[in-house]
C-alpha positions in Angstrom: -34.5 19.3 -22.9 -35.0 15.6 -22.8 -38.1 14.7 -20.7 -36.5 11.6 -19.4 -33.7 13.7 -17.8 -36.3 15.1 -15.4 -37.6 11.7 -14.4 -35.9 10.8 -11.0 -36.9 7.2 -11.3 -35.2 6.9 -14.7 -32.1 8.7 -13.4 -31.9 6.3 -10.5 -32.4 3.3 -12.8 -29.7 4.4 -15.2 -27.3 5.0 -12.2 -27.9 1.5 -10.8 -27.5 0.0 -14.2 -24.2 1.9 -14.7 -22.9 0.8 -11.2 -23.8 -2.8 -11.9 -22.1 -2.7 -15.3 -19.0 -1.2 -13.7 -18.8 -3.9 -11.0 -19.3 -6.6 -13.6 -16.6 -5.2 -15.9 -14.1 -4.9 -13.1 -14.8 -8.3 -11.6 -15.1 -10.4 -14.7 -12.3 -9.0 -16.7 -10.5 -11.4 -19.1 -8.0 -13.7 -17.4 -5.3 -12.6 -19.7 -2.6 -13.4 -17.1 -3.6 -17.0 -16.8 -2.9 -19.9 -19.1 -5.9 -21.5 -20.7 -5.8 -24.5 -18.4 -4.5 -22.6 -15.3 -7.0 -22.0 -12.5 -6.9 -18.8 -10.6 -5.0 -18.9 -7.3 -8.2 -18.5 -5.3 -9.9 -21.6 -6.8 -9.2 -23.4 -3.5 -11.3 -24.4 -0.6 -11.4 -22.2 2.6 -9.2 -24.6 4.6 -6.5 -24.3 2.0 -6.7 -20.6 2.0 -6.5 -20.4 5.8 -3.5 -22.8 5.8 -1.7 -20.5 3.3 -2.3 -17.5 5.6 -1.2 -19.3 8.7 2.0 -20.6 7.0 2.7 -17.1 5.9 2.2 -15.8 9.4 4.6 -18.4 10.7 7.2 -17.2 8.2 6.6 -13.6 9.1 6.9 -14.2 12.9 10.2 -16.1 12.3 11.4 -13.3 10.0 11.7 -15.7 7.1 9.5 -14.0 4.5 9.5 -15.1 0.9 11.3 -13.0 -1.7 8.9 -11.6 -4.3 9.2 -9.9 -7.7 6.6 -7.2 -7.0 7.4 -5.3 -10.2 6.7 -8.3 -12.3 3.6 -9.2 -10.3 2.1 -5.7 -10.9 2.0 -6.2 -14.6 0.1 -9.5 -14.2 -2.5 -7.9 -12.0 -3.5 -5.1 -14.3 -6.4 -7.0 -15.9 -7.6 -9.1 -13.0 -7.3 -10.0 -9.3 -7.8 -13.3 -7.5 -7.3 -12.8 -3.8 -7.3 -15.9 -1.6 -8.9 -14.1 1.4 -10.8 -11.0 2.4 -9.7 -9.6 5.7 -11.4 -7.1 8.0 -8.6 -5.5 9.8 -7.9 -2.5 12.2 -6.5 0.6 10.7 -3.7 0.5 13.2 -0.4 1.4 11.5 1.3 -1.5 13.3 -0.9 -4.1 11.7 -0.4 -4.8 8.0 -2.2 -8.0 6.9 -0.1 -8.4 3.7 3.0 -8.4 5.9 1.6 -10.4 8.8 0.6 -13.2 6.5 3.6 -12.8 4.1 1.4 -12.3 1.1 2.1 -10.2 -2.0 0.1 -7.8 -4.2 -3.2 -9.3 -5.4 -3.3 -12.0 -2.6 -5.5 -10.3 0.0 -8.6 -8.1 -0.2 -8.4 -5.9 2.9 -11.1 -3.8 4.5 -9.7 -1.6 7.2 -11.3 0.5 9.9 -10.2 1.5 13.4 -11.6 -1.2 15.7 -12.0 -3.8 12.9 -15.9 -3.7 13.1 -18.1 -4.3 10.1 -20.7 -1.8 9.1 -22.9 -1.6 5.9 -20.1 -0.3 3.7 -17.7 -2.9 5.1 -20.3 -5.7 4.4 -20.7 -4.4 0.9 -16.9 -4.6 0.3 -16.9 -8.2 1.6 -19.9 -9.1 -0.5 -18.1 -7.8 -3.5 -15.0 -9.9 -2.7 -17.1 -13.0 -2.4 -19.6 -12.6 -5.2 -17.3 -11.0 -7.9 -13.8 -11.9 -6.9 -14.4 -15.5 -5.7 -12.7 -15.1 -2.3 -13.0 -18.4 -0.4 -12.2 -17.1 3.1 -13.3 -14.2 5.3 -11.3 -13.2 8.4 -11.8 -10.6 11.1 -8.4 -9.7 12.4 -8.1 -7.9 15.7 -4.9 -7.1 17.5 -3.4 -6.7 21.0 -3.3 -3.3 22.6 -6.0 -1.9 20.3 -6.5 1.8 21.0 -10.1 1.8 19.6 -11.2 -1.0 21.9 -9.4 0.6 24.8 -11.2 3.8 24.1 -14.5 1.9 24.1 -13.7 0.4 27.4 -13.0 3.8 28.9 -16.3 5.1 27.6 -18.2 2.2 29.0 -16.5 2.2 32.4 -16.0 6.0 32.9 -18.6 7.5 30.6 -15.8 9.4 29.0 -16.9 11.9 26.2 -15.0 11.9 22.9 -15.0 14.7 20.3 -16.0 14.7 16.6 -17.2 11.4 15.0 -15.4 9.2 17.5 -18.5 8.4 19.5 -20.0 6.8 16.4 -17.0 4.6 16.1 -17.0 3.7 19.8 -20.7 2.8 19.6 -19.9 0.0 17.1 -17.4 -1.5 19.6 -19.3 -1.1 22.8 -21.3 -4.4 22.5 -18.0 -6.2 22.6 -17.0 -4.4 25.8 -20.3 -5.2 27.5 -20.0 -8.9 26.5 -16.5 -9.0 27.8 -17.3 -7.3 31.0 -19.9 -10.0 31.8 -17.1 -12.5 31.9 -15.3 -10.5 34.6 -11.8 -10.9 33.0 -8.6 -9.8 34.6 -7.8 -7.8 31.4 -11.0 -6.2 30.1 -9.3 -4.7 27.1 -7.9 -8.0 25.9 -11.2 -9.8 26.5 -13.1 -7.0 24.6 -10.6 -7.4 21.7 -11.6 -11.1 21.4 -15.3 -10.4 21.8 -15.1 -7.7 19.2 -13.6 -10.2 16.7 -16.3 -12.9 17.6 -19.2 -10.4 17.2 -18.0 -9.2 13.8 -17.5 -12.7 12.6 -21.1 -13.3 13.5 -22.2 -10.2 11.7 -20.6 -11.5 8.6 -22.2 -14.9 8.9 -25.6 -13.2 9.4 -25.3 -11.0 6.3 -28.2 -11.6 4.0 -28.3 -12.7 1.3 -24.8 -12.9 -0.2 -22.5 -14.0 2.6 -25.0 -16.2 4.5 -25.9 -18.0 1.2 -22.2 -18.5 0.3 -21.6 -19.9 3.8 -24.6 -22.3 3.5 -23.3 -23.5 0.1 -19.9 -24.0 1.7 -18.3 -21.8 -0.9 -16.7 -19.7 1.9 -15.7 -19.9 5.5 -15.3 -17.2 8.2 -12.7 -17.1 10.9 -11.4 -14.7 13.5 -7.9 -14.0 14.7 -5.9 -11.7 17.0 -2.6 -10.4 15.9 0.0 -10.0 18.7 1.9 -6.8 18.2 4.9 -8.1 20.2 5.4 -11.5 18.5 3.8 -10.9 15.1 1.8 -14.1 15.6 -1.9 -14.5 14.7 -3.9 -16.6 17.1 -7.2 -17.9 15.8 -10.2 -17.7 18.0 
């Protein structure tokens, strides 16, 4: 048996090298779908990326979405992707960022979790989007009538007990409920939804070293928004 196989440090080293190589290969694949002098679609500044999203949301809310050839687009995305924004969104089935912003395949890099909060794995996904995919804009997208936030409000106010792994999820949202409660709003759930967006935008901004350095270099921008289930409109906060 190979002696090196029994060395845990070497095994870990080989694993990390393999993971790094896999990320690099996936991220820096040849731009076979682009002409030699054609820049990728995400070679734009953060303001331009946000404007594209908000114009798309305006079309979506007015039911005037663009027609797309998704079949043709799929073939062009096999070798590479150049999303214009990375969006941390709730898993709620009523909220679909690609639809809400009238974007097609390859346009958005979406991280979804109930309650749209960012944890270590979420930060790693966003870091990947920035460092390897060149995403110029990060957005935290909450939404009205969020069940996860409403559950967190119930836990904070009534000390309700939830089964399974739900308490771990609620724990990530509780700081937003506490912050909102201090404002004494007439609608605590709505206020907590906004606070949750703001807190998670801050968590992205504070991420060391990748996101914070990209922000300092003005390579990216971060923004928060709340999607209105009734109107389909995204309001920036």
